[in-house]
Residue, then its C-alpha position, 0 to 999 in steps of 0.5 A: m650697862i654703862v660701867v659694861a661699855s667702860v669695862s669693855a672700851a679698855v680690854a677691849a684694846c689690848s691682845p693677848h698674844r704679840v703680833i710680829k709685822d712684817p716677820p723677818p725670814p728665817v734664812e740670811v739675804a746676801k748683800t749682793y749677788r755673787g754673779g751680778s757684779d759684773y753686770d751691775s758695772r755694765a747695766p744702764m738700765g735699772l731693776p726691770e719692769r714690763w721688760w718685754r718690751d725691751f725687745k722691740d717686737r711689738a708682736l709680742n707686746r700684744l701677745v703679752e697684753l692679749s694674756l694678761r687680759d684674756s689668758l684663763q688663769i688670769r680670770a680664774a686668778w681674778a676670780r680668786v682675789k674676788q673670793a678673796r676680799a668676800v672673806v674678808i668682809q665676813a671676817n669683820s662683819g663680826k665687829f658690828p652690830q648685828l640685827d634681825a628684824t620680823a614681822s607676821a600678820g595671822r588672823q584666827r576664827q575660833r569656835f567655842s559650846v556653850g550650853g547648847s549654842t555655837t559660838t565663832q570668834t575671829s581675831n586678828l594679831f599683829s607683831a613686831s621684833i628687832a633683834a641687836g647682839y653685839e659682841v664686844d670684843l675682848w682680846r680684839r678676837l674679832a680685829n686679829g681674825g679680820n686681821a688675819a683674813a685680810l693678810d690672806a687676801l693680800a697674800i692671794r693679791d700676790d699670787f694673781e701676781a706671779i701669776a700674771i709674771s709667769l704668764a708673761a714668760e711664758v707666752t714670751e718664750t713661747w714666741f720665741d720658739i716660734l721665731a727659732q723655729r722660723a728661724q732655723r727653716k730660714l737657715i734650713e732653706e738656705q743649707l738647702e740651695t747650698n746643697k743642691t749647688y753642691f749636688d749639682l757640682v758633683q753631677l757636673r763631675f761625675q758625668k765628665g768622669l771626675a767624680s764617682a756614683l758614690d760623690v752622687h748619692q752621698q751629697r744627695q743623701q744630705l740633700v734629702t736628709t737636710r729637706s727631711q728637717l723642714a717637715l718637723i720644723d712646720s709641725s713644731i711651729r703649728l704647736l707653738d701657735y696652739r701653746l701661744a693660743i692657750l696661752i692668751g684664751v683662743t680656741p687653737g686653731k682660730f688663733d692669726l694673730t702671729e706675724r708670718s714674716a717674722r723669722v728672726l730672733p730679736d737682738m739682745p737688750q742692754v742688761p739691765g739691773t739686778g738690785l740687791p738680794a733684798h729687792l726681791l722682798e718687795r719685787r718677788p710676788d710669791v717672796r710677799a705672799a709668803r711672808r703674809r701668810v705667815e703674820a697671818a697664821d701669827y694673827r690666828v695664834a692671837v685669835a685661839v688664845a683669845n678664844r680661851l678667855p671670857s667674851l661679853r656680849l651684849s643683846g637687846s629687843t624691843s616687840l610690839q604686838s597688837s591685834s589691831v594695826t591702831d594699837f600696834i605701838a600701844s604696848p611696846l616691849w622691850s629688853l636689854l641683856a649683858s652675858i659673859t661666857g668663859p670656857l670652864f672645861d673643853g677637854g684640852r680643845r683650845k689649849a690643842e689648838v692654840v698649839r696647832q695654829k703657832a706650829v703653823v707660823e713655823e711651817r709658815l715661815m720656814n715655807y718663806g725662807q724656802v720662797l725666798l732662796q730660791a728667788m736668791s737661787e733663780v736669780e744667781s742660776a739666771l746670772d751665771q748662766e747668761k755669762h756663760q752662755l754669751i762665752y758659748i756663743a764667742e767659741l760658736e761664731e768661731s766655730v762657724a768661721i774655721a768650719g766656713d774655712q775648712l769648707r773652702e779649703a776641702q773644697a779647693r783639693y777636690r776640685q784638684g783632684l787632690i781628696d775624694y768628696l768624704p772630707v768635702l762632705t764632712a765639712l760640709q755637716g760640720k758647718q752646717r752643723s756649728e750654724l744650727n748649734l749658733l742659732l740655737a745658743r742664741r735662742q738659750l741666751l735670750s731664754y737666760r734673760i728671760q729667766l733673769c727678768r723673772a726671776l728679777g721679778g716686777t713691781w708692774t704687776q701690781k698695777l693691774r686692774e681686772t678692768e683692763r680685761e675691758g681694753m688694755 
């Protein structure tokens, strides 16, 4: 047995397949972001972490905290993490000796017929046994299987963190949608007051014979059209409230956290740093998960290769058996056994499994590259969209100013009787349309910033613990 143990200890340190640790991506990682040069030069902030706090909105902060604690998506993801950790324990259990104990007690009565007489005999039987089995980890088959399970568990934890990042972004988007709808309602109310003023003016001029009935009808239509938008906005706000309730794990209709007084969009925070594309390898949990799954698959190749080689198993047992409790330990029995098992012929099954596992590695490596490309593309897209959205907003601001000048000029000429009311109405509609477009453009700018922060990932998710559900 000493010889067997020595040989097994020497062989167990060997693995027939070399696993590549932290495999490099199959695609080139850019040195910098094409759209990030302008941002880096004027970005006093570092890489974003809990970026939603930069908007200085207490209601938003509370909503995100609630979602990260109570969302059903988050709780389901935690359950998957627990499952993965249990699988790791199961995968590593084979590296330890397995012990089984059995105990029994019995009593039996037998009847014998001898000649013409009958004899009855009663006897007891007590037994106990302990059996032990241990597979020597030749070729590190068990260790590699445990490593693969551990990497899968880490990848599932990364999946949880990716859900947390997406959830924070989705809650922020929904909250800003609510604020945008409220701001739009406020704008419509202001426009409605303006339209009422114009309607009163046109009606007064009509009574004095300075305007036609057509002018009155046109302005009344503008008034009614503007007012009709309020019902749709109220419906949108209610639906967004329901959506927000679902995101934080609350029954729709019973959610009343939102601040009804908030009717303006927040100001854009300072531009965050973008870092380098290589930072995504650690900051993006989906990229980390893809890389870990490549390595886990490579460990399973090592397991498949080891399955084609001989295995060594040690087993032993000891048992006690007696007809009385007092003599129970008087006659112990024991046995030790070492056995080597090696495949001779399996129709190519084990070899095919090696080929399959290598193909899994290749598939996951390509998925890893695809996820990384997508991550870099998301950052580039968000940078480009935000940069051009700022230009678009500047143009809209100028358009609003020009529309205001046009309306004032049309109104002055109308009062002088130089034009009819149609140019005034057209100018009024153009100004109000430009104001609404500017509001929506500013909301879209916030969305691009959220997309940028989401695309850059973060390390804040690594600090999340399930105990945070008890109170954040």
